[in-house]
N, C-alpha and C positions, 0 to 999 in steps of 0.2 A: 811198569810194576814187576817186581821179581816174581818168579813162579813159585819160589819157596822162601821161607824164612826158617833157617835151620832145617829141621826134618819136616816141617809143617807146610802143606801144599795150599797155596793161596787160592781161594774160590772168588772172592770179591771184597770190595772195600765196604766197611760198615759205617765208618765216620772219620772225620779229621778234625784235630784240635790244633791249638796254637803250637804245641810241641810234639804231638804224637799222631799216629794214624792206626786205626783199629781195623783189622781185616777178619773176615770169616775165612777159616782155613780148615783143613782135614788133618787130623792126627792119624798117620798111616799105621802106627802100631796097634791103636785101639779102634780104628775105623769109626771115629767120632768126630762131630764138628766141634770146633773150638773158636774162641775169639783171641786173636793175637794182637797185642798193643806194641807198636814198634816205635822207637825214637832213634833218630840219627843224631850223633853228637857233632855240632859244628866246630870247625877250626876257628872261625872268626870270633867266637865268644867263649873263651875257655872257661870263664867263671860260671856262665850259664850251663855249660856242659857238665861241669863238676857237680853243680847243684842237681841237675836232672839225674845224673848217675846216682847220687845219694838218694834221691826220691825213688828211683827204681829199686835200689837196694832195700829201702824201707818197705816199699810195697811187697817186694818178695819175701822178705823175712817175716813181716807181719801176716801177710796172706796165708802162709803156711800154718800159722797158729789158729786161724779162724775157721771153724768148721760149724756152720749153722745153715739151716734151710733157706734163710732169708738174707744170706750174704753170699755174693758171687764167689764160687770156688776158685782157687788159684792152683794150677797144675804144675807150672814150670816157670822159671825165671832165669834169663841168660843175659849176662853183661859181657860185651866184647869191647874191643878197643875203640871202634868207631860207632857202635850202636848197641842197643839193649832192646830186649823184648820180653814180654810176660804173656804167658799163655793161660787163658781163663776159660771158665764155664761159658758157653755161648747161650745167651738168653734170647729166645724167640719171643719178642714182645715189644713193648713201647716204653720209652722214658716218661717218667711221671710229669715232666714239664709240658707234655701234651695236654694235660688236664687241669691246668692252672688258670686258664682264661675264663672269663665269666660266662661265655657261651659254650664251654666244653667241660663244665664241672661234673664230676662223678656223683652218683647218688650218695646220699649221706652214709648209709650203712656200709657201702664199699669203702669210703674214705676212712671211717672209724676202723674197719678191718685191717686196712693197709697200714695205717699209723700204728695200730696195736702190735702188729707183726714186726714193725721197724723198731718199736720200743724194745721188744724181746731181743732182736738181733743186736742192737747197741748195748743191751745189758750183757750179752754174751761177750761182745768185743771188750767191754770194760773189765769183765772178769779175767780176760786174757791180757789185761794191762794195755788196752788199745783205746784211744780216742780218735775219731775219724777226722774231726775238725773242718770238714767241708760238706756237711749234709745239705743237700739242695735238690730240687726236682730232678735235675739232669743226671744226678748220681744215684737215682733209684729206678731200676727197671721194673715194669710189671709184666709178668710172663702170661702165657695163654691161659693159665689156670687162675689168674687174678692174684698171684702171689708176688709181694715186692721182693726185690733182690738189690741190696745195697752194694755198690760197686765203688771202685776208685779209692783205694786206701793209700794212695801215693803220697798224701799229705798227712797221713796218720801220725800221731804222737805216740811213742812207745813209753809208757809210764814206768816200765821196768828199768829204764836207763837213767843214768845220772845226767840230768839235763844240762848241768854245767859243762859236761864233756861231750854231749851228744851233738856232733856236727850236722846231723840230718834235720835238727830242729830249725824250722824256718819261721820266723816271726812274720805275723800279719797274713798268713795263708788263709784261704777261705773266701767265700763270696759275700761281699759287704751287706747286702740285704738280709742275709741269713745268719750273719755273725752275732754272737752274744756280746753284751756289754764288756765283759772281761776279755774277750778275744780282741775286741777293737782297741781296748786299752793296753794290750800286750801283757796282761797279768798272767800268772801261772794258770794252766788249764787242767780240768779234770773232766769226768764223764758229763758233768752238768752242762758243759758248753754244747755238746751234741743234742741233748734234750731240749735246750733253748731253740736250736736251729730246727729241730723236729717240730716244736711248738709253732714256729713261724710257718713252716710247711703246712701243718694242719690248718692253721688260720687261713692261708691262701686257698687251700683245697676246698674249704667250706664257704668262702666268701668271694673267691675270684680276685682278691687283692691282697697286698702285703699289709701287715699291721702298721708299718711305718713307711711313708712315701715322701719323696722330696724331689726337687728339680736338680739337685746336684748332690754329689757324694758327701760334701762337708755338712750339708743340712741333714742328710740321712743319718750320718754317724751321730750328730747332735741328738736327733730324735730317738735313736736306739738307746743311747745312754741316759737320756733325761725324760723323754715324754711317756705319759701313761699309755698303756695299751688299750685301744678302743674295745668296746664290747662286741664280741663276735655275734651274739644274739641281737644286738642292735643293728648290725649290718645285714643279718639274714634272720628275720623274725620267725622263719619256719624251723629254725634249729631248737632242740630242747634246751631249757634253761640250764641244765646240769653241765653243759659244755662251757659256759662262762667261767666258773671257778676253776675248771681244768686248764683252760687256756691261760688264765691269770697266773696260776701256779707254774705252768711250763715256761712262762715268759717273764717270770720274776726277775728283776735286776739284782735283787738281794739273793746271793747264792744259798744262804741258809734257809731261805723260804722256798726256793725252787725244788722241784722233784729231786730226790737223792739218787735215784737210779731208774733205769728203764722199766723194771718190773713194777715199781710204784706207779709210774705213769700209766703203764698198760692196765693195771688193776682198776684205776679210776675210769679208763676208757671202756673196760669191759662192762662196767655198771651201766653206762649210757647205752652201749650197744645192745644190751639185754633187753632194754626198754623199747628198742626199735623194731619195726617189722622189716624183715628182709625182703623188701619188694623194690623192683627196679622203677625208679620214677622217671626214667628217660623218656618214655612214651608220653606220659603225662605232661612233662615239660614241653615236648614238642607240640603237643596238642594246644596247651596254654599259649605257647608262642604264636602259633598259627592264628588263634582267635584274636589275639592282641594286634597282630599285624593287619588284620582286616578292619580294625576300628580307626575311624577318622582322627581321633585324638593323637594316635601314634604315627601319623603319616610321615612326619619329619624326622622320626627317630631312626638312627641307624640300627642294623641288626644287633650289633654288639651292645648298643645302648638299651635295646629292648630286652635282651637277655639280663642285663643288670636290673632293669625294672622288675623282672620276674623274681629276682633274688631278694629285693627289698619290699616285696608285697606279699599280701595274704589273700587268697581266694576265699570268698565268703559266699555260701549259698543261703539265701534268705527267703522266708515264707511270705505270703501275702499279709499286709498291714503290720509290718515290723517297722518300728521306729529306728531309722538310721542315725538321725541327728535330732536332738531335742532343743527347742528354743530355750535360751537362757543358760544352757550348760556351758562349761569352759573345757574345751578340748581342741586338738588340732586335726581331728579325723577328717580325711578326705580320700577320694578315690574315683574310680571310673566305672560306670555301669557297663558291664560286658553284655547282659541281656536283661530284659524286663523293663518295667516302667516305675517311676516313683513320682510322688506329688510333693511340691515344695509349698509350704504355707506359712503365713505370719498372723499371729493372733487368731488363729482359727479360720483364716480366709485363704483360699487357694490362690497361689501366685502363678504357678506353672507346673507343667509335667515334663519330665525328662526321660528319654530313652536311651538305648544302647549307644555307647561311644561318648555320652555326655559326662562331664566331671560334676561331682557332688562335694560340697563342703569346702570349696577352694577359698572362700572369703577369709575364714579364720586362719587358714594356713598362709595366705598371702600377707595378712596384716602383720606389721612388725611387732606389735604390742598386744592388741586386744584379741583375745581367743573366745570371747563370749559369743555364743550362737544367736544370730538374729532371726533364724527361721528353723522350722521343723521339716524333716524329710521322712516320708513314710512310703513304703513299698505298696504299689497298687496290685501286684501279682508276684509270683516267685521270681526272684531276681538272682543274678550272679554278679557280685560286686568285687572288684579288685581294690582292696584296701591298701593304700600306700603308707608305709610306716615313716612318719615325718622325721624321726630321729635317724633312721637309716638313710633317708634321702639326703640329709645334711652331711652324712659321712660318705656319700656315694661320689662318683667321679665328677669333675667339673663339667663334663659334656652332658651328663644326664641331668645335673642340676639346672644348667642353662636351658636345655630343651623343655624341662617342666616349667620353668619360669616363663619362657617365651609362649609356650602353648596355654598356660593358664591365664596369663595376661590377655592373650588373644581371645580366649573364651569370655573372660570377664567383660572385655570391651564389646564384643559381640552381643552380650546379653544386655549391657547398658544401652546400646543403640536400640535393641528391641523394646527395652522398657521405656525409652524416650518416645518412640513411636506410639506406644500404648497410652502414655501419658498425654501425648499431643491430641489423640482422639477425644479425650475427656476434657481438654482444656478449652479456655475462651478463645475466640477468634483472635488471631495475632494482629498486631499493629502493622499497617502496611506503609512502608517507606516509599519515598518518591524519587530518590536519587541514589546512585551508587557512591562509594567512597571516592571515586575518581572524580566525581562531578562537584564535590564540596568546594565552596569558595574559602580561600584563606582570609581570615579576619586580622587586619593589622593590629599590633598591640597598642 
């Protein structure tokens, strides 16, 4: 590794991509740390080198026009015969892709705050005639003060140029999972494509999954263009209902129905954020996770699956003698007792009592058609009940659905065996056979 790139003194490598390496370096003139993105133009692929050179020119020219606290500042851009490098603000923090998995989600108020600021940053970029075109978690840094910083404008579209003559315009750029329907179709783009991508990111940060998933890129593209967006509140019942219309508008396939600009998107988010308490739920999440991990019901669940269970469930604290399920009602409520005891009864007669770790209401959930309740469940003392949202479970990962099906069926079979033993004690003496099947004589026809 070279000790210097231009005048900048290399400290260490920050990251490597398919076409570039990013270094932490020192600017000796201003005695400040900077990030230097370096690319070497290869002789073996002249076409790729020309394209990369154009992308660097784009990033350099656009970066100088953008001056916003939530956009990484660009200080210098140098293009040489065999290489190019861009000098940027060094952000001491973490890329947002570290917080997209179900077991590492940020508290809701932090997510809303981050996306709110990104909306304003993209609004500023658009007013400068710039569309990013590659908004995704890896291109947003979170600094030590929890502020987002959008980076990597190398694929940005300059709306001030004549697109019929702009050789830096590269069709199809972007990350497929975050691309808007019009971007996939190679239609003309405006600021609304970035707002769509930001909506995908918001959906993922709130639920731990993308709005559209598929086993291959062709199927994914089809869903993005044609499929309806699932309800974010169905996937995470703990979210405020006001988020559903916001996500629906951000992810509209019809450009005329989507948010017009980042400021409009931010305004709706601010209304939701105002309703929320700014409290960190991380400790509570860890406590809930630990309690579930100790329950026998979740023994076979992987940690990542257990985190997903937390996101699709609601914790309910119940007093003594509260009816959880009423005989004759029609619903699919079911869940697991975390603490306390309940009584199950039919026609006013007690059937059994269930304690911590036992599942409640599984019969109506498992039945493919009939959701009529055949029993009543009443709390015998204060209970903590993990109510699993049936709709959210149906939209959850295949692994979580399979674990629930397997565990619930196992529980039902165990109870059926217990019921058979109870019935046997009340039954008549059984007929005693004299021979095993192996001793039976064959009777000729």
